TORVEXDREN-235469 format. One line per 3 residues: their letters; for each residue x, y, z of C-alpha. Coordinates in steps of 0.5 Angstrom, whole numbers, padded with zeros to 4 digits. Example, Ala and Ser with C-alpha at 12.3 -4.5 7.8 and 13.67 -1.06 7.14 Angstrom:
# residues 2
as	0025:-0009:0016 ~ 0027:-0002:0014
# end
This chain:
# residues 354
meh	-0017:-0021:-0024 ~ -0013:-0016:-0019 ~ -0007:-0020:-0019
aca	-0007:-0020:-0027 ~ -0009:-0012:-0027 ~ -0003:-0012:-0022
ena	0002:-0016:-0027 ~ 0000:-0011:-0033 ~ 0001:-0005:-0028
ssn	0008:-0006:-0026 ~ 0009:-0009:-0034 ~ 0007:-0002:-0036
sts	0008:0004:-0030 ~ 0012:0002:-0025 ~ 0018:0003:-0030
ffl	0016:0010:-0033 ~ 0018:0013:-0026 ~ 0024:0009:-0025
qiv	0027:0010:-0032 ~ 0027:0018:-0031 ~ 0034:0021:-0031
ehp	0036:0026:-0028 ~ 0041:0031:-0031 ~ 0046:0035:-0027
dgt	0043:0042:-0031 ~ 0036:0041:-0027 ~ 0033:0037:-0033
vtr	0031:0030:-0034 ~ 0030:0025:-0040 ~ 0023:0022:-0039
pvs	0022:0015:-0042 ~ 0017:0015:-0048 ~ 0010:0013:-0048
pla	0006:0012:-0052 ~ 0001:0018:-0055 ~ -0006:0018:-0058
pps	-0008:0023:-0063 ~ -0016:0026:-0062 ~ -0021:0023:-0067
geq	-0023:0028:-0071 ~ -0029:0032:-0072 ~ -0031:0027:-0078
sda	-0030:0020:-0074 ~ -0036:0016:-0073 ~ -0033:0014:-0066
pvi	-0039:0014:-0060 ~ -0033:0019:-0057 ~ -0030:0025:-0061
skd	-0024:0029:-0059 ~ -0020:0036:-0062 ~ -0015:0039:-0059
vpl	-0014:0047:-0058 ~ -0010:0052:-0056 ~ -0010:0055:-0049
npt	-0003:0059:-0048 ~ 0001:0058:-0055 ~ 0007:0062:-0051
knt	0007:0056:-0045 ~ 0006:0051:-0050 ~ -0001:0049:-0047
wlr	-0008:0047:-0050 ~ -0014:0043:-0049 ~ -0016:0036:-0051
iyr	-0024:0037:-0051 ~ -0028:0030:-0052 ~ -0036:0030:-0053
pnp	-0042:0024:-0054 ~ -0042:0022:-0062 ~ -0049:0023:-0063
lpp	-0051:0028:-0058 ~ -0055:0027:-0053 ~ -0063:0030:-0055
ark	-0065:0037:-0053 ~ -0060:0038:-0047 ~ -0053:0041:-0046
lpv	-0048:0037:-0042 ~ -0044:0038:-0035 ~ -0037:0041:-0037
viy	-0032:0036:-0034 ~ -0025:0040:-0034 ~ -0019:0034:-0032
fhg	-0012:0034:-0030 ~ -0008:0028:-0032 ~ -0003:0025:-0027
ggf	0004:0024:-0028 ~ 0007:0027:-0021 ~ 0008:0033:-0025
vif	0014:0030:-0028 ~ 0011:0026:-0034 ~ 0005:0024:-0038
saa	0001:0029:-0043 ~ -0006:0029:-0044 ~ -0005:0025:-0050
saf	-0001:0020:-0047 ~ -0005:0014:-0050 ~ -0009:0011:-0043
yhn	-0011:0018:-0041 ~ -0013:0020:-0047 ~ -0017:0013:-0047
sce	-0020:0014:-0040 ~ -0022:0021:-0042 ~ -0026:0017:-0048
amt	-0030:0012:-0043 ~ -0031:0017:-0038 ~ -0034:0022:-0043
rav	-0039:0016:-0046 ~ -0040:0014:-0039 ~ -0042:0020:-0035
sal	-0044:0024:-0042 ~ -0041:0030:-0040 ~ -0037:0035:-0044
vis	-0029:0033:-0042 ~ -0024:0038:-0043 ~ -0017:0035:-0041
ley	-0011:0040:-0040 ~ -0004:0039:-0043 ~ 0000:0043:-0037
rla	0007:0045:-0037 ~ 0011:0040:-0033 ~ 0016:0040:-0027
peh	0023:0041:-0026 ~ 0023:0045:-0033 ~ 0016:0049:-0030
rlp	0016:0047:-0022 ~ 0009:0048:-0018 ~ 0006:0052:-0018
aay	0006:0053:-0026 ~ 0002:0047:-0027 ~ -0003:0051:-0022
eda	-0003:0057:-0026 ~ -0005:0053:-0033 ~ -0011:0050:-0029
vet	-0013:0056:-0027 ~ -0012:0059:-0034 ~ -0017:0053:-0037
vlw	-0022:0055:-0032 ~ -0021:0062:-0034 ~ -0021:0060:-0042
vqs	-0028:0056:-0041 ~ -0031:0062:-0037 ~ -0029:0066:-0043
qar	-0033:0061:-0048 ~ -0039:0062:-0043 ~ -0038:0070:-0044
dpt	-0037:0069:-0051 ~ -0042:0064:-0054 ~ -0042:0067:-0062
ggd	-0035:0067:-0062 ~ -0032:0062:-0058 ~ -0031:0055:-0059
pwv	-0037:0051:-0062 ~ -0037:0045:-0059 ~ -0036:0048:-0052
tgh	-0041:0054:-0052 ~ -0046:0049:-0057 ~ -0046:0044:-0052
gdf	-0043:0045:-0045 ~ -0047:0048:-0040 ~ -0044:0053:-0036
src	-0048:0053:-0029 ~ -0045:0045:-0028 ~ -0038:0045:-0029
flm	-0033:0041:-0025 ~ -0026:0040:-0024 ~ -0023:0033:-0024
gss	-0017:0030:-0024 ~ -0012:0023:-0022 ~ -0007:0023:-0018
aga	-0003:0029:-0019 ~ -0009:0032:-0023 ~ -0013:0031:-0017
nma	-0008:0036:-0013 ~ -0009:0040:-0018 ~ -0016:0041:-0018
yha	-0015:0042:-0011 ~ -0011:0048:-0012 ~ -0014:0050:-0017
gll	-0021:0050:-0013 ~ -0017:0054:-0009 ~ -0016:0060:-0012
ata	-0022:0060:-0016 ~ -0025:0062:-0009 ~ -0022:0068:-0010
lel	-0024:0069:-0017 ~ -0031:0072:-0020 ~ -0033:0066:-0025
lpl	-0040:0068:-0027 ~ -0043:0065:-0032 ~ -0039:0060:-0030
rll	-0041:0056:-0024 ~ -0036:0051:-0021 ~ -0041:0046:-0018
gli	-0036:0041:-0015 ~ -0029:0038:-0015 ~ -0028:0031:-0017
lnq	-0021:0029:-0013 ~ -0019:0021:-0015 ~ -0013:0019:-0012
pyf	-0011:0025:-0010 ~ -0003:0026:-0010 ~ 0000:0029:-0003
ggv	0006:0027:0001 ~ 0009:0030:0007 ~ 0016:0029:0011
ert	0014:0024:0017 ~ 0012:0018:0013 ~ 0005:0014:0014
pse	0004:0007:0015 ~ 0002:0006:0008 ~ 0008:0010:0005
trs	0013:0006:0009 ~ 0009:0000:0006 ~ 0011:0002:-0001
eed	0018:0001:-0002 ~ 0017:-0004:-0008 ~ 0009:-0002:-0010
iil	0008:-0004:-0016 ~ 0006:0003:-0019 ~ 0009:0008:-0014
plr	0015:0006:-0010 ~ 0018:0010:-0004 ~ 0024:0013:-0008
and	0020:0014:-0014 ~ 0015:0019:-0010 ~ 0021:0022:-0007
mlw	0024:0023:-0013 ~ 0018:0026:-0017 ~ 0017:0031:-0011
rla	0024:0033:-0010 ~ 0023:0035:-0018 ~ 0016:0038:-0017
lpm	0017:0042:-0011 ~ 0020:0050:-0011 ~ 0027:0049:-0010
gad	0029:0048:-0003 ~ 0022:0046:-0001 ~ 0021:0040:0003
rdh	0015:0035:0003 ~ 0012:0039:0008 ~ 0010:0045:0003
efc	0003:0047:0002 ~ 0003:0044:-0005 ~ 0004:0037:-0003
npa	0003:0037:0005 ~ -0005:0041:0006 ~ -0005:0040:0012
vav	0001:0045:0015 ~ -0002:0051:0013 ~ -0010:0050:0012
ppe	-0012:0056:0007 ~ -0018:0061:0010 ~ -0021:0059:0003
lrh	-0022:0052:0004 ~ -0029:0053:0007 ~ -0031:0056:0000
lps	-0029:0050:-0004 ~ -0036:0047:-0008 ~ -0037:0040:-0006
clv	-0031:0035:-0006 ~ -0031:0028:-0008 ~ -0025:0025:-0006
kgy	-0024:0017:-0008 ~ -0018:0013:-0006 ~ -0016:0005:-0005
egd	-0014:0001:0000 ~ -0008:-0002:-0004 ~ -0005:0005:-0005
plv	0001:0008:-0002 ~ -0002:0014:-0001 ~ -0009:0013:0002
drq	-0007:0014:0009 ~ -0006:0022:0007 ~ -0012:0021:0002
ref	-0016:0020:0009 ~ -0012:0025:0013 ~ -0014:0030:0007
akm	-0022:0028:0007 ~ -0022:0029:0014 ~ -0019:0036:0015
ler	-0023:0038:0009 ~ -0029:0036:0014 ~ -0026:0039:0020
ega	-0026:0045:0016 ~ -0032:0045:0014 ~ -0032:0044:0006
svv	-0037:0038:0004 ~ -0034:0032:0002 ~ -0036:0026:0000
alf	-0030:0021:0001 ~ -0031:0014:-0002 ~ -0025:0009:0000
deg	-0025:0002:-0004 ~ -0021:-0005:-0001 ~ -0016:-0007:-0005
gfh	-0013:-0003:-0012 ~ -0007:0001:-0013 ~ -0004:0008:-0015
ave	-0008:0009:-0022 ~ -0012:0002:-0022 ~ -0017:0005:-0026
lfd	-0013:0006:-0032 ~ -0011:-0001:-0032 ~ -0018:-0005:-0030
pat	-0024:-0003:-0034 ~ -0028:-0005:-0029 ~ -0026:0000:-0024
aea	-0026:0005:-0029 ~ -0033:0004:-0030 ~ -0034:0004:-0022
lfa	-0031:0010:-0021 ~ -0035:0013:-0028 ~ -0042:0011:-0025
evr	-0040:0015:-0017 ~ -0037:0021:-0022 ~ -0044:0021:-0026
qfi	-0048:0020:-0020 ~ -0044:0026:-0016 ~ -0045:0031:-0022
sgg	-0052:0029:-0023 ~ -0053:0031:-0016 ~ -0055:0025:-0012
cyn	-0049:0026:-0007 ~ -0048:0034:-0008 ~ -0055:0036:-0005
avr	-0054:0031:0001 ~ -0047:0033:0002 ~ -0049:0040:0002
ssh	-0053:0039:0008 ~ -0049:0034:0011 ~ -0042:0036:0010
iav	-0039:0029:0010 ~ -0041:0022:0008 ~ -0036:0017:0009
rrr	-0036:0011:0005 ~ -0031:0005:0006 ~ -0033:-0001:0002
rpl	-0031:-0008:-0001 ~ -0031:-0007:-0009 ~ -0037:-0010:-0013
pia	-0036:-0017:-0016 ~ -0033:-0017:-0023 ~ -0038:-0020:-0026
srd	-0043:-0014:-0023 ~ -0039:-0008:-0024 ~ -0043:-0007:-0031
sph	-0048:-0003:-0026 ~ -0048:0004:-0023 ~ -0047:0004:-0015
gsc	-0053:0005:-0010 ~ -0053:0011:-0006 ~ -0048:0016:-0003
gtd	-0049:0014:0004 ~ -0045:0009:0009 ~ -0045:0002:0008
# end
């Protein structure tokens, strides 16, 4: 099964990064990826979605997802989601991210708000972080104006249970937006956690998992280097704090909400992700780090069973089972083998170490 998923990933994803064309004027030509429209409000699908503007001057917007029908007599946790793509390619409307957000909305029973943010190199970092923070402030504005805001958000979102989530580069964004949010007065919005799925970090010195990735099916080393070259501020190397969080640990890190860090042993970035989780623990942040054997970068976009397992962990984290334990113990790192495909249709067990 994993071999078949890897072949599918290779034919559908690796070429996206390697087909980016850099031009002498600093721009790029991006390969075309399939886009999916929002369902609209009249759909009878189990998840419905719509687009709303965020900042028209920056061409940023939000795609909002909600279960259909809504669960009775309760409001939904709010998950602000940032897609991956190395800060350079893909969109909130990219079909695989749209489908993933639909599946997560259904599995977690949440209100998911996915950001269409500015891409590099036209808008190098920290532009994406600024867009992420603007999204948080937009959600806060909805909480402050329940009669004048978007009815899906004001009517169905539980602003006391808000989470930042991202995959790959989006997880990097969720981390940096979380740091920036520690300096903001967000009430009545409450950020309870960061959900960091295969966070995209790097550094000048190669890790063993990076060294082994020259022919990786999703994120070969040369593509990884190119993405950072295009995304980082001009003149910066991969030891910039946007790429390598360990080079300058910010004091506000200890004020982050609880963090869920998810990784897979087959991801070229797994060594960075382990180091990141250890840094969070060392600096006093609350963290649950879950690393599965096997897998590859962005595996949940290609393997429905892995996606289902990930969303079960997200649901458990959001529901408070992991959150309460982590607040007292600071970290519970678990490494486990993936469940057999046939049994991955059920939620995982506790947050503790296997």
